[in-house]
N, C-alpha and C positions, 0 to 999 in steps of 0.2 A: 502514470493516472491510476491510481487505483480507487475505481468508482463502486442497485440490487432492488429487485423487485420484491415483495414479500414472498411468501409460498415457505415460510422456516417450518412448517410441520412437514410437508413433504422431502425439503432438505434434510433434517432433522432423521428421516426416514432411511435415506441412503445409507446413513452411518451402517446399519449392521449389512448393509450390503457386499461393502469393499473393505476387505482387511490388507489386502495386500500395502507396501509401498509405493510410490509414483515410482514410473520406469523410464521416464523421460524428461521431462520439464524442470530447467534447474539444476543440472549436475556441474560439477566440476572434480573429477576424480571420482572418488568415494562419498565426497560430499554433494548432499540436496539441500538446496537452498528453496525453502516455500515461497511465495510470492504472498509478501505480508500485507498489512491491511491498507499501510498507508506507505513508511517509504517503497521508492520503485525499487524492483530487483535487477539486477543486472547482467540479464540473460533476453536473447530473443528467442521468441517461442510463439506458434499460434494458441491465444488462451481469451477464453470468456470471463470476466469478471463481475460479480453482484456484491451489490455494500448497502446495508443499513446503517445509519448511525442515526442515537438520540442523546443531543447536547443541547445547555444552555450557554450562551455565549452574549458578552455585553452587547446592547444594543447602542447607536449612534445617540440618543437623549441619555446614557449612562444607566439605562435600566438592563434587566434582563429579557432574553429573547429567547424561547425553547425553540428548538429547531430538530427535526424530524429530515432526514434524506434517505433517496432513493436512486440509487446509481448504479450504473452500469457501464462497461467499459469492453470494446472486442479490439483485438491484436491480432494482426497477420503479418508474418514477415513474407518478402519478394525473393528474399535470399536467403541463404544461409546465415547472413550477417546483419541484414536490416529488417526490419519491420516497420511499419505504419500501424496506427492505431487511433480510435474513436471513442468517443464517451460522451457521457451526457448525464447531468443530477437535473433530481425533482425532487423541489424542497418544500415543506409544511414548517411555514415558522408561526408562534403565538407569541409576541411579546405579552408581559406580565402587566395586567389590566386593559390592554387593547385587543381587537379582532385579529382572528386568525388569517392567514393568507396563503396560499400557494402558489407554485408556477415553476417553470424551469430555469435554471440556471443557464450561464453560457456553454454552448457547447466545446470540448475541446479536442483538440488533435493532437497527435505527436509523433514521433520517428525516433529510431533508435537504430545506433550500431554497436556491434559486438566487438571491441579491438582483440579480447584477447581471453581464455578462459585457460587456467593452468592447473592441470589435473593435479600433478604433485606436491605441487603450492596450495592446494584447494582454494584458489582464487579465481576470480573474473573480475573484467572492466568493461564497462558500456559508459558512450557518450549520448547525448538526444538532445531534442528539442519538445519541450510544450507549449503549446497556444492556447489560451482562452484565448474563443472568438468572439468579439464585442458585438454589441446589437443582438446573441440569436436566442437570449434569454427572457427572462421579465423583469421588469424595472421593480416589480415590487417585492420581488425576493434578492435584493442587491446586486442583479444583473448591472454591468458595467455598459456602456454605450462604446469603449474603446476596447480595444485588444491589449493582451500580454502576453508576448516571448518570454520563455524562460529555456536557454540554454542549460544542459545537465550535465553531471559525471554521477556515476553508479558504480560504486567497487562493494565488492564480497570475499571474505576472506573466512574460511575456516584454518579451526588451531588443532588437525590432525596430527601433525608434525610437532605437539608438544613431547617434551620429556615425561611430563606428570601426566599420567593416564587420565585423571580427572577432568583434566582441561580440555583432552581432547574434545569431546561433544562439543562445547563452544564455538560459536560462530558470530562474526559481526558482518551487517550489510549498511551503508552510508551513500547518503545521497546530496549533493551541493548543486543548487540552481540559483543564480542570480535572474532575476525577473526586470524587464525592459516594457514597462508602460509606452503604448502609442500615443498618448496622449501627452504632450505637454503639463507640468505641473503637478503629475500624480507623483508619488512617490516611488522609488527605487527601493526592493529589498532580496534578502538572499532567505531564498527557500531549503534551508538543510537539516542535517537530522542522522540517525542511527538507530540499528537495533542490535541486541543481544538477543541470541539464540540460543538453545539449549538441547542438543535432539537427541532424544531418547532413542529414536531408530539407530541413529550412530554409534550410541553408548551399546548396545545391542548387540551390533551385527559387528562391531569392527574393536571394540574395546574389552566390555566385558558383558556375558549373557548371564544378566540376573534374571532370568523367567518371567518377563512381565508378556504379559498375553495381548492379544487385539482386544478392545482398541487401543490400550493405554501405548503400547509399545510404538506405534505410528502416532506418539504426540510431541510437539515441538512447544514448549514452553516459549515464550518469546517477551519482551520486552521494548515500544519501539518509542523512540523521541524527536518526533516530528516537530521542528521548530522554525519560527521566522522572524529574523531581523529588519527593522528599516534603517534605512542607510542615510536618508535626506527629507525636506520638504516637511518639517516642523517634529518627525517622529525617530528623527536619526536615532542610533542606539537603543532601541526599545525592541526587547525579543518577547516571544508570545510562543506557545506552545503548549503540549501537553507530555505526560508521561503515559502509555499507553501497556498496560502490563495485560499479558493473557495467554493462550493456548490454540495451536493451530494443527487439526488432524489431519492427516495425508491418507490420501487413498489412492486406487489406481489411477484413476481420471479425474481425479477430484480433491480438492479440499475444504475442511471446515474452519473456519476462525472465529473466534471473541476473543474482544480487548474489552478494558475498562479504559474512558479517557480521563484524566486527572491531569486539572491545570497546573502550572509550573509557577504561574503568579495570577496575580489580582485581574491585569491584564487580559488574561486569558481566559478569566472567567472565573466561576466561583462554586461550579457544581459539578459533581461525578457524571457522567455518560458513558455510553457505551456501545459499540460496533460489532457487526455481525456481518462475517463475510461468508459468499459459495463461490467458489470457484473451479474452474474447469479447463484440463490441460487437453486441448482441442487436438492434440498432436497423437495424443493416444486413441480418442475418440475416432478422429477421421485421419488414418495412417499417413494416409497420400500429404499431407499438411506438414509433414515431418521435415526439420530441418537440418535433420543429422545427415 
């Protein structure tokens, strides 16, 4: 669950304070995988993630609903391999031609287990489960009265062993999560997706030093593809999602992210939105929380 309150002037100001690469969170060998904005990463680490998104989505009546979301998620490992997380979303929704309304979406809780990290292969695998807790949010913003359980698999792979040097900064991450509503008659879906990343820090440190200076050498261009495919109950085979091109800037204890959200089809919407992220690596801020 990548879930942010405002404060973006202050967050942007932090860009000038940190110029080094992150020192702990999300490493597989030499490869650092950032916590991307939508697709969950495959690592166990203490973190605090804030996200703001502004999108326009189809409403139940066929119209367009403009939605701004402020989200936060906290994750804390209990062991070197196992962590728990909790998150919340606050939504502001404005249907075209209608009145605006606000409220919290259902709270989310999750667990994740680190299956392996393979340093030489720059790969990592984790499994987990996320639960959208029914009845904890406001019906005004569409929070359901039932819960949804989503077991998930997360996999990351860097291309540092590629024979062609310009391919080595590339990496991919993936997630796959079938959903199981606790109320009969609700559709089952598969939440799936992947990211494609090109790490400028990896390029500069391990492939070719092109002379890039901070803050540009700490940037990872990324495109995310978060998707959802319906399996039954009248929507079988329907896939919705977005293509999210953007940038993630990596600091010593934090990262900043910016992405556009481009609907992949009419069912996903007809307007381009955007997302902003401020993410803290708590294991670097509070060393006693480190799981290394």
